[in-house]
Biopython code that builds the backbone (N, CA, C, O; Angstrom):
import numpy as np
from Bio.PDB.StructureBuilder import StructureBuilder

atoms = [
    (1, "MET", "N", (141.253, -57.358, -81.706)),
    (1, "MET", "CA", (140.360, -56.364, -80.738)),
    (1, "MET", "C", (140.358, -56.790, -79.467)),
    (1, "MET", "O", (140.253, -55.999, -78.529)),
    (2, "SER", "N", (140.496, -58.344, -79.282)),
    (2, "SER", "CA", (140.338, -58.843, -77.665)),
    (2, "SER", "C", (141.524, -58.414, -76.849)),
    (2, "SER", "O", (141.358, -58.237, -75.642)),
    (3, "LYS", "N", (142.745, -58.224, -77.413)),
    (3, "LYS", "CA", (143.769, -57.925, -76.749)),
    (3, "LYS", "C", (143.737, -56.289, -76.484)),
    (3, "LYS", "O", (144.231, -55.760, -75.488)),
    (4, "ASN", "N", (143.066, -55.586, -77.555)),
    (4, "ASN", "CA", (143.024, -53.944, -76.952)),
    (4, "ASN", "C", (142.120, -53.969, -76.033)),
    (4, "ASN", "O", (142.248, -53.021, -75.260)),
    (5, "ILE", "N", (140.970, -54.887, -75.713)),
    (5, "ILE", "CA", (139.944, -54.507, -74.786)),
    (5, "ILE", "C", (140.616, -54.998, -73.389)),
    (5, "ILE", "O", (140.178, -54.452, -72.376)),
    (6, "LYS", "N", (141.604, -55.944, -73.240)),
    (6, "LYS", "CA", (142.263, -56.508, -72.239)),
    (6, "LYS", "C", (143.360, -55.276, -71.876)),
    (6, "LYS", "O", (143.501, -54.950, -70.697)),
    (7, "LEU", "N", (143.970, -54.745, -72.720)),
    (7, "LEU", "CA", (145.097, -53.762, -72.407)),
    (7, "LEU", "C", (144.012, -52.517, -71.771)),
    (7, "LEU", "O", (144.326, -52.150, -70.639)),
    (8, "LEU", "N", (142.956, -51.933, -72.287)),
    (8, "LEU", "CA", (142.422, -50.852, -71.906)),
    (8, "LEU", "C", (141.638, -51.313, -70.393)),
    (8, "LEU", "O", (141.428, -50.452, -69.539)),
    (9, "GLY", "N", (141.365, -52.305, -70.246)),
    (9, "GLY", "CA", (140.542, -52.815, -68.958)),
    (9, "GLY", "C", (141.866, -52.749, -67.765)),
    (9, "GLY", "O", (141.728, -52.219, -66.663)),
    (10, "MET", "N", (143.204, -53.430, -68.267)),
    (10, "MET", "CA", (144.513, -53.408, -67.254)),
    (10, "MET", "C", (144.698, -52.007, -66.728)),
    (10, "MET", "O", (144.789, -51.529, -65.597)),
    (11, "LEU", "N", (144.724, -51.455, -68.114)),
    (11, "LEU", "CA", (145.278, -49.690, -67.888)),
    (11, "LEU", "C", (144.312, -49.194, -67.093)),
    (11, "LEU", "O", (144.803, -48.542, -66.171)),
    (12, "GLY", "N", (142.763, -49.253, -67.071)),
    (12, "GLY", "CA", (141.738, -48.490, -66.289)),
    (12, "GLY", "C", (141.781, -49.021, -64.849)),
    (12, "GLY", "O", (141.149, -48.401, -63.994)),
    (13, "LEU", "N", (142.352, -49.923, -64.570)),
    (13, "LEU", "CA", (142.343, -50.671, -63.343)),
    (13, "LEU", "C", (143.605, -50.416, -62.652)),
    (13, "LEU", "O", (143.630, -50.442, -61.422)),
    (14, "MET", "N", (144.850, -50.127, -63.465)),
    (14, "MET", "CA", (146.030, -49.480, -62.791)),
    (14, "MET", "C", (145.710, -47.950, -62.459)),
    (14, "MET", "O", (146.282, -47.406, -61.515)),
    (15, "VAL", "N", (144.809, -47.282, -63.231)),
    (15, "VAL", "CA", (144.475, -46.088, -62.599)),
    (15, "VAL", "C", (143.795, -45.823, -61.628)),
    (15, "VAL", "O", (144.026, -44.893, -60.855)),
    (16, "VAL", "N", (142.920, -46.571, -61.552)),
    (16, "VAL", "CA", (141.885, -46.873, -60.523)),
    (16, "VAL", "C", (142.569, -47.006, -58.776)),
    (16, "VAL", "O", (142.354, -46.311, -57.783)),
    (17, "VAL", "N", (143.360, -48.099, -58.968)),
    (17, "VAL", "CA", (144.210, -48.385, -58.074)),
    (17, "VAL", "C", (145.296, -47.382, -57.669)),
    (17, "VAL", "O", (145.565, -47.268, -56.473)),
    (18, "ALA", "N", (145.945, -46.641, -58.598)),
    (18, "ALA", "CA", (146.897, -45.447, -58.395)),
    (18, "ALA", "C", (146.125, -44.272, -57.732)),
    (18, "ALA", "O", (146.653, -43.578, -56.862)),
    (19, "ALA", "N", (144.894, -44.080, -58.160)),
    (19, "ALA", "CA", (143.942, -42.997, -57.644)),
    (19, "ALA", "C", (143.611, -43.265, -56.184)),
    (19, "ALA", "O", (143.418, -42.359, -55.373)),
    (20, "CYS", "N", (143.557, -44.569, -55.893)),
    (20, "CYS", "CA", (142.838, -44.593, -54.426)),
    (20, "CYS", "C", (144.045, -44.972, -53.630)),
    (20, "CYS", "O", (143.951, -44.933, -52.403)),
    (21, "ALA", "N", (145.213, -45.348, -54.213)),
    (21, "ALA", "CA", (146.451, -45.498, -53.021)),
    (21, "ALA", "C", (146.810, -43.982, -52.545)),
    (21, "ALA", "O", (147.136, -43.738, -51.383)),
    (22, "ARG", "N", (146.728, -43.091, -53.456)),
    (22, "ARG", "CA", (147.136, -41.796, -53.404)),
    (22, "ARG", "C", (146.109, -41.010, -52.560)),
    (22, "ARG", "O", (146.603, -39.915, -52.294)),
    (23, "GLU", "N", (145.002, -41.127, -52.090)),
    (23, "GLU", "CA", (144.055, -40.637, -51.551)),
    (23, "GLU", "C", (144.295, -41.164, -49.803)),
    (23, "GLU", "O", (143.937, -40.535, -48.807)),
    (24, "GLN", "N", (144.818, -42.147, -49.835)),
    (24, "GLN", "CA", (144.928, -42.886, -48.490)),
    (24, "GLN", "C", (145.980, -42.514, -47.409)),
    (24, "GLN", "O", (146.204, -43.179, -46.398)),
    (25, "GLN", "N", (146.692, -41.165, -47.826)),
    (25, "GLN", "CA", (147.812, -40.824, -47.224)),
    (25, "GLN", "C", (147.375, -40.113, -45.992)),
    (25, "GLN", "O", (146.414, -39.349, -45.905)),
    (26, "VAL", "N", (148.429, -40.554, -44.791)),
    (26, "VAL", "CA", (147.698, -40.192, -43.514)),
    (26, "VAL", "C", (148.370, -38.787, -43.057)),
    (26, "VAL", "O", (149.592, -38.727, -43.192)),
    (27, "GLU", "N", (147.822, -37.853, -42.624)),
    (27, "GLU", "CA", (148.356, -36.681, -42.031)),
    (27, "GLU", "C", (148.453, -36.965, -40.514)),
    (27, "GLU", "O", (147.634, -37.393, -39.701)),
    (28, "GLU", "N", (149.880, -36.535, -40.411)),
    (28, "GLU", "CA", (150.300, -36.580, -39.099)),
    (28, "GLU", "C", (149.905, -35.264, -38.170)),
    (28, "GLU", "O", (149.809, -34.155, -38.696)),
    (29, "PHE", "N", (149.719, -35.431, -36.982)),
    (29, "PHE", "CA", (149.321, -34.602, -35.948)),
    (29, "PHE", "C", (150.052, -34.342, -34.829)),
    (29, "PHE", "O", (150.414, -35.457, -34.453)),
    (30, "VAL", "N", (150.444, -33.602, -34.144)),
    (30, "VAL", "CA", (151.009, -33.037, -33.225)),
    (30, "VAL", "C", (150.445, -32.768, -31.961)),
    (30, "VAL", "O", (149.744, -31.760, -31.879)),
    (31, "VAL", "N", (150.646, -33.627, -30.732)),
    (31, "VAL", "CA", (149.963, -32.946, -29.703)),
    (31, "VAL", "C", (151.115, -32.046, -28.664)),
    (31, "VAL", "O", (152.128, -32.588, -28.222)),
    (32, "VAL", "N", (150.806, -30.829, -28.425)),
    (32, "VAL", "CA", (151.906, -30.105, -27.693)),
    (32, "VAL", "C", (151.461, -30.118, -26.620)),
    (32, "VAL", "O", (150.249, -29.907, -26.676)),
    (33, "ASP", "N", (151.947, -30.313, -25.258)),
    (33, "ASP", "CA", (151.554, -30.008, -24.001)),
    (33, "ASP", "C", (151.752, -28.493, -23.739)),
    (33, "ASP", "O", (152.820, -27.896, -23.881)),
    (34, "PRO", "N", (150.244, -27.803, -23.223)),
    (34, "PRO", "CA", (150.764, -26.325, -22.909)),
    (34, "PRO", "C", (151.514, -26.356, -21.800)),
    (34, "PRO", "O", (151.601, -27.327, -21.048)),
    (35, "GLU", "N", (152.375, -24.732, -21.599)),
    (35, "GLU", "CA", (152.965, -24.649, -20.547)),
    (35, "GLU", "C", (151.989, -24.451, -19.191)),
    (35, "GLU", "O", (150.816, -24.077, -19.177)),
    (36, "PRO", "N", (152.645, -24.734, -18.323)),
    (36, "PRO", "CA", (151.983, -24.404, -17.008)),
    (36, "PRO", "C", (151.850, -22.841, -16.707)),
    (36, "PRO", "O", (152.815, -22.081, -16.623)),
    (37, "ILE", "N", (150.705, -22.529, -16.580)),
    (37, "ILE", "CA", (150.218, -21.097, -16.036)),
    (37, "ILE", "C", (150.827, -20.688, -14.771)),
    (37, "ILE", "O", (150.505, -21.173, -13.686)),
    (38, "SER", "N", (151.509, -19.995, -14.898)),
    (38, "SER", "CA", (152.000, -19.434, -13.437)),
    (38, "SER", "C", (151.102, -18.420, -12.680)),
    (38, "SER", "O", (150.414, -17.605, -13.293)),
    (39, "GLN", "N", (151.130, -18.492, -11.399)),
    (39, "GLN", "CA", (150.406, -17.386, -10.840)),
    (39, "GLN", "C", (151.181, -16.230, -10.480)),
    (39, "GLN", "O", (152.384, -16.257, -10.219)),
    (40, "GLU", "N", (150.259, -14.958, -10.475)),
    (40, "GLU", "CA", (150.960, -13.671, -10.061)),
    (40, "GLU", "C", (151.200, -13.620, -8.377)),
    (40, "GLU", "O", (150.378, -14.126, -7.612)),
    (41, "PRO", "N", (152.259, -13.040, -7.969)),
    (41, "PRO", "CA", (152.554, -13.114, -6.674)),
    (41, "PRO", "C", (151.324, -12.548, -5.711)),
    (41, "PRO", "O", (150.696, -11.600, -6.184)),
    (42, "VAL", "N", (151.015, -12.924, -4.712)),
    (42, "VAL", "CA", (149.891, -12.267, -3.972)),
    (42, "VAL", "C", (150.429, -11.072, -3.003)),
    (42, "VAL", "O", (151.403, -11.171, -2.256)),
    (43, "PHE", "N", (149.642, -9.975, -3.155)),
    (43, "PHE", "CA", (149.915, -8.852, -2.217)),
    (43, "PHE", "C", (149.854, -9.232, -0.799)),
    (43, "PHE", "O", (148.781, -9.684, -0.398)),
    (44, "THR", "N", (150.850, -9.120, 0.040)),
    (44, "THR", "CA", (150.698, -9.282, 1.481)),
    (44, "THR", "C", (150.564, -8.122, 2.314)),
    (44, "THR", "O", (150.382, -8.209, 3.529)),
    (45, "GLY", "N", (150.654, -7.018, 1.679)),
    (45, "GLY", "CA", (150.739, -5.548, 2.189)),
    (45, "GLY", "C", (151.989, -5.622, 2.855)),
    (45, "GLY", "O", (151.939, -4.861, 3.821)),
    (46, "LYS", "N", (153.099, -6.197, 2.778)),
    (46, "LYS", "CA", (154.414, -5.902, 3.561)),
    (46, "LYS", "C", (155.631, -5.625, 2.198)),
    (46, "LYS", "O", (155.758, -6.264, 1.153)),
    (47, "TYR", "N", (156.207, -4.740, 2.572)),
    (47, "TYR", "CA", (157.532, -4.203, 1.834)),
    (47, "TYR", "C", (158.832, -5.181, 2.113)),
    (47, "TYR", "O", (159.413, -5.296, 3.192)),
    (48, "LYS", "N", (159.129, -5.820, 0.951)),
    (48, "LYS", "CA", (160.387, -6.545, 1.652)),
    (48, "LYS", "C", (161.519, -5.693, 0.881)),
    (48, "LYS", "O", (162.710, -5.907, 1.103)),
]
sb = StructureBuilder()
sb.init_structure("model")
sb.init_model(0)
sb.init_chain("A")
sb.init_seg("    ")
for serial, (resi, resn, name, xyz) in enumerate(atoms, 1):
    if name == "N":
        sb.init_residue(resn, " ", resi, " ")
    sb.init_atom(name, np.array(xyz, "f"), 0.0, 1.0, " ", f" {name:<3s}", serial, name[0])
structure = sb.get_structure()
């Protein structure tokens, strides 16, 4: 009976450790620099 209790305890501990290890996965995120905004040409009143 004592061995069964120890085995169940070890199995339970292994399940808890496995569950905790699975939750700690780190999600990666990527920072993207935005493209510079180009300005529209200014109307000068002259034709080229």
